[in-house]
ZAMIKOL-147785 format. One line per field, with one value per atom (N, C-alpha, C, O): residue number from 1; residue in three letters; atom name; x negated, y negated, z negated. Coordinates in pm, 1 decimal. Example, Ala and Ser with C-alpha at 12.3 -4.5 7.8 and 13.67 -1.06 7.14 Angstrom:
BEGIN
doke c(1; 1; 1; 1; 2; 2; 2; 2)
drenfi c(Ala; Ala; Ala; Ala; Ser; Ser; Ser; Ser)
loro c(N; CA; C; O; N; CA; C; O)
x c(-1319.0; -1230.0; -1320.0; -1423.6; -1285.0; -1367.0; -1290.0; -1340.9)
y c(569.0; 450.0; 330.0; 331.9; 225.0; 106.0; -3.0; -113.8)
z c(-780.0; -780.0; -780.0; -846.5; -708.0; -714.0; -787.0; -803.9)
// end
This chain:
BEGIN
doke c(1; 1; 1; 1; 2; 2; 2; 2; 3; 3; 3; 3; 4; 4; 4; 4; 5; 5; 5; 5; 6; 6; 6; 6; 7; 7; 7; 7; 8; 8; 8; 8; 9; 9; 9; 9; 10; 10; 10; 10; 11; 11; 11; 11; 12; 12; 12; 12; 13; 13; 13; 13; 14; 14; 14; 14; 15; 15; 15; 15; 16; 16; 16; 16; 17; 17; 17; 17; 18; 18; 18; 18; 19; 19; 19; 19; 20; 20; 20; 20; 21; 21; 21; 21; 22; 22; 22; 22; 23; 23; 23; 23; 24; 24; 24; 24; 25; 25; 25; 25; 26; 26; 26; 26; 27; 27; 27; 27; 28; 28; 28; 28; 29; 29; 29; 29; 30; 30; 30; 30; 31; 31; 31; 31; 32; 32; 32; 32; 33; 33; 33; 33; 34; 34; 34; 34; 35; 35; 35; 35; 36; 36; 36; 36; 37; 37; 37; 37; 38; 38; 38; 38; 39; 39; 39; 39; 40; 40; 40; 40; 41; 41; 41; 41; 42; 42; 42; 42; 43; 43; 43; 43; 44; 44; 44; 44; 45; 45; 45; 45; 46; 46; 46; 46; 47; 47; 47; 47; 48; 48; 48; 48; 49; 49; 49; 49; 50; 50; 50; 50; 51; 51; 51; 51; 52; 52; 52; 52; 53; 53; 53; 53; 54; 54; 54; 54; 55; 55; 55; 55; 56; 56; 56; 56; 57; 57; 57; 57; 58; 58; 58; 58; 59; 59; 59; 59; 60; 60; 60; 60; 61; 61; 61; 61; 62; 62; 62; 62; 63; 63; 63; 63; 64; 64; 64; 64; 65; 65; 65; 65; 66; 66; 66; 66; 67; 67; 67; 67; 68; 68; 68; 68; 69; 69; 69; 69; 70; 70; 70; 70; 71; 71; 71; 71; 72; 72; 72; 72; 73; 73; 73; 73; 74; 74; 74; 74; 75; 75; 75; 75; 76; 76; 76; 76; 77; 77; 77; 77; 78; 78; 78; 78; 79; 79; 79; 79; 80; 80; 80; 80; 81; 81; 81; 81; 82; 82; 82; 82; 83; 83; 83; 83; 84; 84; 84; 84; 85; 85; 85; 85; 86; 86; 86; 86; 87; 87; 87; 87; 88; 88; 88; 88; 89; 89; 89; 89; 90; 90; 90; 90; 91; 91; 91; 91; 92; 92; 92; 92; 93; 93; 93; 93; 94; 94; 94; 94; 95; 95; 95; 95; 96; 96; 96; 96; 97; 97; 97; 97; 98; 98; 98; 98; 99; 99; 99; 99; 100; 100; 100; 100; 101; 101; 101; 101; 102; 102; 102; 102; 103; 103; 103; 103; 104; 104; 104; 104; 105; 105; 105; 105; 106; 106; 106; 106; 107; 107; 107; 107; 108; 108; 108; 108; 109; 109; 109; 109; 110; 110; 110; 110; 111; 111; 111; 111; 112; 112; 112; 112; 113; 113; 113; 113; 114; 114; 114; 114; 115; 115; 115; 115; 116; 116; 116; 116; 117; 117; 117; 117; 118; 118; 118; 118; 119; 119; 119; 119; 120; 120; 120; 120; 121; 121; 121; 121)
drenfi c(Unk; Unk; Unk; Unk; Unk; Unk; Unk; Unk; Unk; Unk; Unk; Unk; Unk; Unk; Unk; Unk; Unk; Unk; Unk; Unk; Unk; Unk; Unk; Unk; Unk; Unk; Unk; Unk; Unk; Unk; Unk; Unk; Unk; Unk; Unk; Unk; Unk; Unk; Unk; Unk; Unk; Unk; Unk; Unk; Unk; Unk; Unk; Unk; Unk; Unk; Unk; Unk; Unk; Unk; Unk; Unk; Unk; Unk; Unk; Unk; Unk; Unk; Unk; Unk; Unk; Unk; Unk; Unk; Unk; Unk; Unk; Unk; Unk; Unk; Unk; Unk; Unk; Unk; Unk; Unk; Unk; Unk; Unk; Unk; Unk; Unk; Unk; Unk; Unk; Unk; Unk; Unk; Unk; Unk; Unk; Unk; Unk; Unk; Unk; Unk; Unk; Unk; Unk; Unk; Unk; Unk; Unk; Unk; Unk; Unk; Unk; Unk; Unk; Unk; Unk; Unk; Unk; Unk; Unk; Unk; Unk; Unk; Unk; Unk; Unk; Unk; Unk; Unk; Unk; Unk; Unk; Unk; Unk; Unk; Unk; Unk; Unk; Unk; Unk; Unk; Unk; Unk; Unk; Unk; Unk; Unk; Unk; Unk; Unk; Unk; Unk; Unk; Unk; Unk; Unk; Unk; Unk; Unk; Unk; Unk; Unk; Unk; Unk; Unk; Unk; Unk; Unk; Unk; Unk; Unk; Unk; Unk; Unk; Unk; Unk; Unk; Unk; Unk; Unk; Unk; Unk; Unk; Unk; Unk; Unk; Unk; Unk; Unk; Unk; Unk; Unk; Unk; Unk; Unk; Unk; Unk; Unk; Unk; Unk; Unk; Unk; Unk; Unk; Unk; Unk; Unk; Unk; Unk; Unk; Unk; Unk; Unk; Unk; Unk; Unk; Unk; Unk; Unk; Unk; Unk; Unk; Unk; Unk; Unk; Unk; Unk; Unk; Unk; Unk; Unk; Unk; Unk; Unk; Unk; Unk; Unk; Unk; Unk; Unk; Unk; Unk; Unk; Unk; Unk; Unk; Unk; Unk; Unk; Unk; Unk; Unk; Unk; Unk; Unk; Unk; Unk; Unk; Unk; Unk; Unk; Unk; Unk; Unk; Unk; Unk; Unk; Unk; Unk; Unk; Unk; Unk; Unk; Unk; Unk; Unk; Unk; Unk; Unk; Unk; Unk; Unk; Unk; Unk; Unk; Unk; Unk; Unk; Unk; Unk; Unk; Unk; Unk; Unk; Unk; Unk; Unk; Unk; Unk; Unk; Unk; Unk; Unk; Unk; Unk; Unk; Unk; Unk; Unk; Unk; Unk; Unk; Unk; Unk; Unk; Unk; Unk; Unk; Unk; Unk; Unk; Unk; Unk; Unk; Unk; Unk; Unk; Unk; Unk; Unk; Unk; Unk; Unk; Unk; Unk; Unk; Unk; Unk; Unk; Unk; Unk; Unk; Unk; Unk; Unk; Unk; Unk; Unk; Unk; Unk; Unk; Unk; Unk; Unk; Unk; Unk; Unk; Unk; Unk; Unk; Unk; Unk; Unk; Unk; Unk; Unk; Unk; Unk; Unk; Unk; Unk; Unk; Unk; Unk; Unk; Unk; Unk; Unk; Unk; Unk; Unk; Unk; Unk; Unk; Unk; Unk; Unk; Unk; Unk; Unk; Unk; Unk; Unk; Unk; Unk; Unk; Unk; Unk; Unk; Unk; Unk; Unk; Unk; Unk; Unk; Unk; Unk; Unk; Unk; Unk; Unk; Unk; Unk; Unk; Unk; Unk; Unk; Unk; Unk; Unk; Unk; Unk; Unk; Unk; Unk; Unk; Unk; Unk; Unk; Unk; Unk; Unk; Unk; Unk; Unk; Unk; Unk; Unk; Unk; Unk; Unk; Unk; Unk; Unk; Unk; Unk; Unk; Unk; Unk; Unk; Unk; Unk; Unk; Unk; Unk; Unk; Unk; Unk; Unk; Unk; Unk; Unk; Unk; Unk; Unk; Unk; Unk; Unk; Unk; Unk; Unk; Unk; Unk; Unk; Unk; Unk; Unk; Unk; Unk; Unk; Unk; Unk; Unk; Unk; Unk)
loro c(N; CA; C; O; N; CA; C; O; N; CA; C; O; N; CA; C; O; N; CA; C; O; N; CA; C; O; N; CA; C; O; N; CA; C; O; N; CA; C; O; N; CA; C; O; N; CA; C; O; N; CA; C; O; N; CA; C; O; N; CA; C; O; N; CA; C; O; N; CA; C; O; N; CA; C; O; N; CA; C; O; N; CA; C; O; N; CA; C; O; N; CA; C; O; N; CA; C; O; N; CA; C; O; N; CA; C; O; N; CA; C; O; N; CA; C; O; N; CA; C; O; N; CA; C; O; N; CA; C; O; N; CA; C; O; N; CA; C; O; N; CA; C; O; N; CA; C; O; N; CA; C; O; N; CA; C; O; N; CA; C; O; N; CA; C; O; N; CA; C; O; N; CA; C; O; N; CA; C; O; N; CA; C; O; N; CA; C; O; N; CA; C; O; N; CA; C; O; N; CA; C; O; N; CA; C; O; N; CA; C; O; N; CA; C; O; N; CA; C; O; N; CA; C; O; N; CA; C; O; N; CA; C; O; N; CA; C; O; N; CA; C; O; N; CA; C; O; N; CA; C; O; N; CA; C; O; N; CA; C; O; N; CA; C; O; N; CA; C; O; N; CA; C; O; N; CA; C; O; N; CA; C; O; N; CA; C; O; N; CA; C; O; N; CA; C; O; N; CA; C; O; N; CA; C; O; N; CA; C; O; N; CA; C; O; N; CA; C; O; N; CA; C; O; N; CA; C; O; N; CA; C; O; N; CA; C; O; N; CA; C; O; N; CA; C; O; N; CA; C; O; N; CA; C; O; N; CA; C; O; N; CA; C; O; N; CA; C; O; N; CA; C; O; N; CA; C; O; N; CA; C; O; N; CA; C; O; N; CA; C; O; N; CA; C; O; N; CA; C; O; N; CA; C; O; N; CA; C; O; N; CA; C; O; N; CA; C; O; N; CA; C; O; N; CA; C; O; N; CA; C; O; N; CA; C; O; N; CA; C; O; N; CA; C; O; N; CA; C; O; N; CA; C; O; N; CA; C; O; N; CA; C; O; N; CA; C; O; N; CA; C; O; N; CA; C; O; N; CA; C; O; N; CA; C; O; N; CA; C; O; N; CA; C; O; N; CA; C; O; N; CA; C; O; N; CA; C; O; N; CA; C; O; N; CA; C; O; N; CA; C; O; N; CA; C; O; N; CA; C; O; N; CA; C; O; N; CA; C; O; N; CA; C; O)
x c(-11365.8; -11449.4; -11578.2; -11574.3; -11690.5; -11820.2; -11851.9; -11932.4; -11789.6; -11814.3; -11774.7; -11839.8; -11669.1; -11620.6; -11659.7; -11617.0; -11739.3; -11781.7; -11917.8; -12018.5; -11916.8; -12039.6; -12022.9; -11911.6; -12133.6; -12128.1; -12047.5; -11969.1; -12065.5; -11993.0; -11842.3; -11767.9; -11797.2; -11654.1; -11601.0; -11490.1; -11677.6; -11632.2; -11621.3; -11525.7; -11719.9; -11716.0; -11596.5; -11525.0; -11576.1; -11463.5; -11331.5; -11241.3; -11319.5; -11196.0; -11165.1; -11052.0; -11263.7; -11239.0; -11215.3; -11136.1; -11283.9; -11258.9; -11116.2; -11051.9; -11065.9; -10928.3; -10829.2; -10725.4; -10859.3; -10772.6; -10762.0; -10652.9; -10875.6; -10877.2; -10801.3; -10723.5; -10823.5; -10755.2; -10604.2; -10525.1; -10564.7; -10421.3; -10360.1; -10252.3; -10428.6; -10378.3; -10372.3; -10279.1; -10472.0; -10473.0; -10352.6; -10289.2; -10322.5; -10207.7; -10078.1; -9988.9; -10066.8; -9947.4; -9928.6; -9817.2; -10036.1; -10029.9; -9995.7; -9915.8; -10055.4; -10023.9; -9877.9; -9810.3; -9828.5; -9687.8; -9594.3; -9489.9; -9630.9; -9551.6; -9550.0; -9445.9; -9665.9; -9673.7; -9582.0; -9508.9; -9586.5; -9502.4; -9355.1; -9274.5; -9319.1; -9178.6; -9128.2; -9008.5; -9215.9; -9176.2; -9207.5; -9215.3; -9225.3; -9263.8; -9155.7; -9185.1; -9033.0; -8923.1; -8872.8; -8771.7; -8942.1; -8900.2; -8953.8; -9074.9; -8867.2; -8914.9; -9008.6; -8987.7; -9110.1; -9209.8; -9291.9; -9354.5; -9292.6; -9375.0; -9517.9; -9542.8; -9610.4; -9752.4; -9818.7; -9801.5; -9893.2; -9959.8; -10062.7; -10129.3; -10074.5; -10170.1; -10275.6; -10250.3; -10392.2; -10503.5; -10570.1; -10573.7; -10622.9; -10699.3; -10846.1; -10892.3; -10918.0; -11061.4; -11128.3; -11086.8; -11232.2; -11302.6; -11451.2; -11491.2; -11530.1; -11674.2; -11724.7; -11673.6; -11823.9; -11878.0; -12010.4; -12076.6; -12046.8; -12175.6; -12268.1; -12362.1; -12241.3; -12318.3; -12465.7; -12554.1; -12491.4; -12630.0; -12712.6; -12827.5; -12653.1; -12725.4; -12754.9; -12863.2; -12660.7; -12681.1; -12786.5; -12864.7; -12788.8; -12892.0; -13030.4; -13127.0; -13040.4; -13168.7; -13213.3; -13332.6; -13117.8; -13151.8; -13211.1; -13308.7; -13153.3; -13204.4; -13216.7; -13243.0; -13199.0; -13218.2; -13103.1; -13103.2; -13007.3; -12888.7; -12771.3; -12787.6; -12653.4; -12533.1; -12495.2; -12432.2; -12532.6; -12496.9; -12380.8; -12311.2; -12358.7; -12248.5; -12129.7; -12140.3; -12019.3; -11899.7; -11920.1; -11964.4; -11887.5; -11892.4; -11779.9; -11665.4; -11811.7; -11713.0; -11681.9; -11766.7; -11561.6; -11517.2; -11431.0; -11322.9; -11478.7; -11400.8; -11298.0; -11331.0; -11174.1; -11066.0; -10993.3; -10977.2; -10950.6; -10876.7; -10775.1; -10807.0; -10653.8; -10550.5; -10556.6; -10542.7; -10577.2; -10587.4; -10462.3; -10421.4; -10402.5; -10283.7; -10326.0; -10387.6; -10291.4; -10323.8; -10218.9; -10109.7; -10251.9; -10159.0; -10192.6; -10127.0; -10294.0; -10342.5; -10287.7; -10264.7; -10266.3; -10221.3; -10069.5; -10000.2; -10018.1; -9874.3; -9852.6; -9880.2; -9802.6; -9781.6; -9639.7; -9617.4; -9545.0; -9407.1; -9345.9; -9397.4; -9236.7; -9172.2; -9109.8; -9093.1; -9075.2; -9011.4; -9113.1; -9074.2; -9240.5; -9342.8; -9405.2; -9497.0; -9356.8; -9411.4; -9540.3; -9545.8; -9642.4; -9767.7; -9814.0; -9933.6; -9720.2; -9753.4; -9760.6; -9663.4; -9874.0; -9892.4; -9878.2; -9966.2; -9768.0; -9741.2; -9849.7; -9887.1; -9900.1; -10004.0; -10128.6; -10186.9; -10168.7; -10286.0; -10261.0; -10348.1; -10143.2; -10111.2; -10105.5; -10151.4; -10050.0; -10042.7; -10184.5; -10215.0; -10269.3; -10407.4; -10479.7; -10554.4; -10458.6; -10520.0; -10470.4; -10548.7; -10341.7; -10285.4; -10345.3; -10377.2; -10360.1; -10421.9; -10566.0; -10609.6; -10640.1; -10780.7; -10793.6; -10880.7; -10709.4; -10711.5; -10678.8; -10741.0; -10582.4; -10548.6; -10664.4; -10690.0; -10733.1; -10850.6; -10960.6; -11025.8; -10981.3; -11079.6; -11037.9; -11121.5; -10908.8; -10857.8; -10877.4; -10920.0; -10847.3; -10865.8; -11011.8; -11040.5; -11103.8; -11246.9; -11286.5; -11362.9; -11235.1; -11265.3; -11206.5; -11270.2; -11085.0; -11022.6; -11100.7; -11122.5; -11142.6; -11222.6; -11354.1; -11400.8; -11413.2; -11538.7; -11517.4; -11597.1; -11409.6; -11380.9; -11347.8; -11390.9; -11273.4; -11243.4; -11371.7; -11384.7; -11465.6; -11593.5; -11669.2; -11731.5; -11662.4; -11726.4; -11661.9; -11732.1; -11530.0; -11458.8; -11498.6; -11520.6; -11507.1; -11542.6; -11682.6; -11706.2; -11776.2; -11914.8; -11917.5; -11988.2; -11841.8; -11838.4; -11777.0; -11826.2; -11669.9; -11601.5; -11693.9; -11699.8; -11765.6; -11856.9; -11975.2; -12025.7; -12019.8; -12128.7; -12083.5; -12161.7; -11957.1; -11906.3; -11885.6; -11906.6; -11845.9; -11820.2; -11950.1; -11953.7; -12055.8; -12181.1; -12258.6; -12350.5; -12225.8; -12301.7; -12251.3; -12305.1)
y c(-11046.1; -11158.4; -11107.7; -11027.9; -11152.6; -11101.9; -11138.8; -11071.6; -11244.8; -11286.1; -11176.8; -11159.9; -11104.2; -10999.3; -10859.6; -10760.5; -10850.9; -10721.6; -10683.8; -10675.7; -10661.3; -10621.9; -10483.6; -10432.2; -10424.6; -10290.9; -10292.7; -10201.2; -10396.4; -10404.8; -10407.1; -10337.1; -10488.3; -10492.8; -10362.7; -10321.7; -10296.9; -10167.7; -10064.0; -9986.6; -10061.8; -9965.7; -9992.4; -9900.1; -10119.9; -10155.7; -10121.8; -10068.1; -10152.6; -10125.2; -9975.3; -9934.4; -9895.6; -9750.6; -9691.7; -9598.8; -9745.9; -9699.3; -9726.0; -9639.9; -9846.2; -9879.3; -9792.3; -9754.6; -9760.8; -9674.8; -9535.7; -9479.6; -9480.6; -9346.5; -9348.4; -9257.3; -9452.0; -9459.6; -9477.4; -9424.5; -9551.4; -9566.7; -9431.9; -9398.3; -9353.7; -9220.4; -9130.4; -9051.6; -9142.6; -9062.0; -9100.3; -9012.9; -9227.9; -9272.0; -9215.2; -9176.2; -9210.1; -9156.4; -9008.8; -8965.1; -8933.2; -8790.1; -8766.4; -8678.3; -8844.1; -8831.6; -8866.2; -8799.1; -8970.7; -9009.5; -8899.2; -8875.9; -8830.4; -8717.0; -8605.9; -8546.1; -8579.7; -8476.0; -8509.8; -8423.8; -8635.2; -8677.4; -8666.2; -8618.2; -8710.5; -8704.7; -8562.9; -8539.4; -8467.1; -8326.7; -8242.5; -8120.1; -8305.5; -8230.5; -8133.9; -8041.1; -8154.3; -8063.4; -7978.7; -7909.7; -7983.7; -7906.2; -7763.7; -7744.5; -7665.0; -7526.5; -7490.8; -7532.6; -7414.8; -7365.7; -7476.0; -7450.7; -7596.0; -7704.1; -7682.8; -7659.8; -7690.8; -7677.5; -7815.6; -7893.0; -7844.2; -7971.5; -7991.2; -7896.4; -8114.6; -8146.4; -8241.7; -8320.2; -8233.5; -8319.8; -8370.4; -8300.1; -8492.0; -8545.2; -8534.7; -8594.6; -8460.1; -8448.6; -8522.1; -8511.1; -8597.5; -8670.7; -8675.3; -8670.8; -8684.4; -8698.3; -8796.7; -8802.8; -8871.9; -8970.7; -8924.3; -8836.2; -8983.9; -8954.2; -9074.9; -9091.1; -9158.1; -9279.6; -9248.2; -9311.4; -9152.3; -9120.4; -9077.3; -9118.5; -8994.4; -8948.5; -9063.8; -9069.1; -9155.6; -9268.4; -9363.4; -9420.4; -9380.4; -9466.3; -9405.3; -9476.9; -9274.2; -9207.3; -9216.1; -9228.2; -9210.1; -9206.3; -9337.8; -9337.1; -9451.0; -9575.7; -9689.9; -9803.2; -9664.4; -9766.7; -9864.0; -9944.3; -9859.4; -9945.8; -9875.4; -9776.5; -9929.1; -9871.0; -9956.1; -10060.6; -9912.7; -9987.2; -9920.8; -9985.5; -9794.6; -9723.5; -9727.8; -9775.0; -9678.3; -9672.2; -9567.5; -9455.6; -9605.8; -9511.5; -9411.5; -9450.1; -9284.5; -9181.1; -9107.5; -9035.7; -9125.1; -9052.2; -8935.8; -8955.7; -8815.5; -8697.1; -8673.9; -8673.7; -8654.6; -8636.9; -8506.4; -8464.7; -8444.4; -8318.9; -8309.9; -8332.9; -8276.5; -8253.0; -8107.1; -8019.0; -8081.3; -7945.7; -7915.5; -7995.0; -7801.1; -7756.9; -7650.0; -7549.6; -7674.1; -7579.3; -7468.6; -7487.3; -7355.3; -7241.7; -7136.1; -7032.2; -7163.5; -7062.0; -7084.4; -6987.9; -7208.7; -7238.9; -7232.1; -7281.6; -7171.6; -7168.2; -7215.8; -7142.6; -7339.9; -7395.2; -7371.8; -7372.5; -7351.4; -7340.2; -7210.3; -7150.4; -7168.3; -7044.4; -7052.1; -6949.6; -7173.2; -7187.9; -7194.6; -7217.9; -7174.8; -7174.8; -7310.3; -7321.5; -7413.6; -7547.7; -7558.7; -7509.2; -7622.8; -7632.0; -7777.6; -7803.1; -7871.3; -8012.0; -8036.8; -8013.7; -8083.2; -8124.2; -8276.7; -8347.9; -8326.5; -8471.5; -8552.4; -8659.9; -8501.9; -8575.3; -8593.4; -8701.7; -8487.5; -8493.5; -8589.4; -8669.2; -8582.1; -8667.7; -8815.6; -8902.2; -8844.3; -8983.0; -9036.5; -9152.5; -8950.3; -8992.4; -9017.6; -9114.7; -8931.9; -8950.3; -9077.9; -9150.2; -9106.2; -9225.6; -9351.3; -9448.1; -9349.4; -9461.7; -9480.1; -9592.4; -9371.3; -9376.8; -9431.5; -9514.4; -9386.6; -9432.5; -9581.6; -9654.6; -9627.3; -9769.7; -9854.1; -9962.7; -9806.6; -9878.6; -9887.6; -9991.2; -9779.8; -9782.2; -9880.3; -9953.1; -9882.1; -9976.0; -10119.3; -10204.9; -10146.1; -10280.3; -10323.5; -10439.5; -10231.3; -10264.8; -10300.3; -10394.2; -10225.9; -10257.9; -10391.4; -10468.0; -10419.1; -10547.7; -10662.1; -10765.0; -10645.8; -10750.0; -10771.7; -10885.0; -10665.8; -10678.5; -10754.3; -10841.1; -10721.5; -10791.4; -10938.6; -11026.1; -10966.3; -11104.8; -11180.5; -11298.4; -11114.0; -11176.0; -11212.5; -11318.3; -11123.9; -11152.7; -11273.7; -11358.1; -11282.8; -11396.3; -11526.0; -11629.4; -11519.4; -11637.1; -11684.6; -11804.7; -11590.5; -11629.7; -11692.9; -11791.4; -11638.0; -11694.7; -11834.3; -11926.2; -11849.4; -11977.0; -12083.4; -12196.5; -12045.1; -12143.8; -12176.0; -12288.2; -12081.0; -12106.0; -12200.0; -12282.8; -12188.1; -12277.9; -12418.3; -12515.4; -12431.3; -12562.0; -12638.7; -12760.7; -12569.3; -12636.4; -12683.0; -12763.6; -12636.0; -12677.5; -12802.7; -12849.3)
z c(-6934.9; -6969.4; -7032.4; -7126.1; -6982.7; -7027.3; -7171.6; -7236.1; -7223.3; -7360.4; -7460.8; -7563.9; -7430.0; -7519.1; -7472.7; -7532.0; -7368.7; -7316.0; -7374.6; -7304.2; -7505.0; -7573.8; -7631.9; -7643.4; -7668.0; -7729.0; -7856.7; -7881.9; -7938.5; -8065.7; -8043.6; -8112.2; -7947.1; -7921.5; -7865.2; -7899.3; -7779.8; -7724.3; -7834.1; -7837.7; -7924.8; -8034.4; -8126.5; -8165.4; -8160.7; -8246.9; -8180.1; -8244.3; -8052.1; -7978.0; -7974.8; -8000.8; -7943.5; -7936.4; -8075.3; -8091.4; -8174.7; -8311.5; -8354.6; -8414.7; -8323.8; -8358.2; -8281.4; -8335.7; -8158.1; -8077.9; -8138.2; -8148.3; -8178.1; -8239.1; -8371.6; -8399.6; -8453.7; -8583.2; -8564.3; -8642.4; -8461.4; -8433.5; -8399.0; -8448.1; -8314.3; -8279.1; -8402.1; -8417.9; -8488.7; -8610.6; -8700.1; -8759.3; -8709.3; -8788.2; -8730.4; -8805.8; -8598.5; -8535.4; -8569.2; -8598.0; -8565.7; -8596.2; -8742.5; -8774.0; -8832.0; -8974.1; -8998.3; -9076.3; -8932.1; -8946.4; -8898.5; -8959.4; -8789.1; -8742.8; -8848.5; -8875.5; -8907.0; -9010.3; -9127.8; -9177.0; -9172.2; -9285.4; -9248.3; -9328.0; -9127.3; -9084.7; -9075.2; -9091.9; -9048.9; -9033.6; -9156.5; -9146.9; -9270.5; -9390.4; -9438.4; -9513.7; -9396.3; -9434.4; -9318.3; -9331.0; -9206.1; -9087.8; -9098.5; -9109.5; -9095.5; -9104.6; -8990.4; -8876.5; -9020.6; -8925.1; -8856.7; -8753.7; -8911.4; -8854.6; -8902.1; -9020.5; -8808.9; -8841.8; -8840.2; -8746.0; -8944.0; -8959.9; -8848.2; -8806.5; -8800.6; -8693.2; -8746.8; -8838.2; -8689.2; -8726.4; -8600.1; -8499.0; -8605.0; -8493.1; -8527.5; -8624.6; -8449.7; -8465.7; -8352.2; -8236.8; -8384.9; -8279.0; -8312.7; -8429.0; -8208.8; -8226.2; -8121.9; -8010.1; -8159.6; -8068.5; -8011.6; -8066.5; -7903.2; -7842.7; -7856.7; -7778.9; -7954.7; -7978.5; -8004.4; -7946.6; -8089.6; -8126.4; -8004.5; -7988.8; -7918.9; -7800.8; -7705.1; -7646.7; -7688.4; -7598.0; -7652.8; -7576.8; -7784.8; -7844.1; -7826.0; -7799.5; -7840.0; -7820.6; -7674.9; -7646.8; -7582.5; -7440.3; -7390.9; -7315.9; -7432.1; -7374.7; -7475.3; -7435.0; -7601.9; -7702.5; -7718.2; -7811.6; -7631.7; -7644.6; -7578.0; -7506.5; -7603.5; -7543.8; -7425.3; -7441.0; -7307.3; -7186.6; -7115.6; -7037.3; -7141.2; -7080.3; -7176.4; -7289.6; -7129.0; -7212.5; -7323.0; -7297.1; -7443.7; -7555.4; -7535.5; -7512.0; -7544.7; -7518.9; -7648.7; -7701.8; -7699.0; -7817.0; -7771.2; -7715.7; -7794.2; -7758.3; -7868.8; -7987.4; -7827.6; -7923.6; -7895.3; -7780.6; -8002.3; -7989.3; -8100.7; -8217.4; -8064.9; -8166.3; -8205.0; -8120.1; -8332.3; -8384.4; -8465.6; -8550.3; -8439.4; -8512.2; -8612.4; -8576.6; -8739.2; -8846.6; -8849.9; -8903.6; -8793.2; -8791.6; -8896.7; -8905.1; -8975.5; -9071.7; -9211.7; -9284.5; -9250.7; -9385.2; -9393.3; -9304.4; -9498.5; -9524.2; -9668.2; -9763.2; -9683.7; -9816.7; -9869.8; -9990.8; -9779.3; -9821.7; -9768.3; -9673.9; -9829.3; -9788.2; -9649.6; -9583.4; -9604.7; -9473.9; -9359.2; -9244.8; -9387.1; -9282.4; -9256.0; -9174.8; -9323.6; -9308.3; -9391.3; -9503.9; -9336.6; -9410.8; -9432.0; -9446.4; -9433.7; -9455.9; -9606.3; -9678.3; -9652.5; -9792.5; -9794.2; -9745.7; -9849.6; -9847.5; -9918.1; -9871.3; -10029.1; -10101.6; -10015.6; -10011.5; -9947.3; -9857.8; -9743.1; -9708.5; -9684.3; -9570.5; -9611.5; -9536.9; -9727.9; -9774.2; -9803.7; -9776.1; -9859.8; -9884.9; -9753.4; -9741.6; -9654.9; -9522.6; -9456.4; -9394.9; -9468.4; -9409.6; -9475.2; -9406.2; -9605.7; -9678.4; -9636.0; -9610.9; -9627.7; -9585.9; -9444.0; -9417.2; -9354.9; -9216.7; -9209.3; -9132.2; -9288.2; -9290.0; -9342.6; -9290.6; -9442.9; -9494.5; -9389.1; -9375.8; -9314.5; -9206.3; -9096.6; -9043.1; -9063.4; -8962.9; -9011.1; -8933.7; -9135.8; -9191.5; -9183.2; -9153.5; -9209.1; -9201.8; -9057.4; -9035.4; -8960.7; -8820.7; -8778.2; -8706.0; -8823.3; -8790.0; -8853.8; -8789.8; -8977.9; -9044.1; -8971.8; -8960.3; -8923.8; -8849.5; -8719.6; -8683.9; -8648.7; -8523.7; -8550.9; -8475.7; -8655.3; -8691.2; -8725.2; -8692.2; -8790.3; -8819.9; -8691.3; -8682.4; -8593.6; -8464.4; -8397.0; -8341.2; -8401.7; -8344.0; -8418.1; -8355.1; -8548.9; -8627.7; -8593.8; -8580.1; -8580.2; -8542.1; -8404.0; -8382.8; -8309.7; -8174.5; -8177.7; -8112.1; -8253.9; -8261.7; -8321.4; -8273.1; -8427.2; -8489.8; -8398.7; -8401.6; -8318.8; -8225.3; -8115.1; -8068.5; -8072.5; -7967.8; -8021.8; -7949.0; -8144.6; -8201.3; -8227.8; -8211.6; -8268.0; -8302.0; -8181.2; -8196.0; -8062.0; -7942.3; -7882.7; -7782.2)
// end
């Protein structure tokens, strides 16, 4: 539907998708905090939003977020070879949830504005 096919919705949708994947990886890290030789994983992503804005002044193409799962094989926090720091992972999970909540609130605001625009006409 063209009504929801805007740059703002695409950005919000992809942002929520990336944050959901990040939550899944953090949850795996927390679940494996006592598993010997488990290496902590992180989701790294970068957007190409800035380049697309410079190229044509608006986002007409699909926003492309490059994602990569990085495994930390260098840090050893425990004697059993596990390197999951629960405090760090819980803080990351909280931060990710706050970011997700902000995106959801933004999308809800967009829906509310559309709804009010339809009612006033």
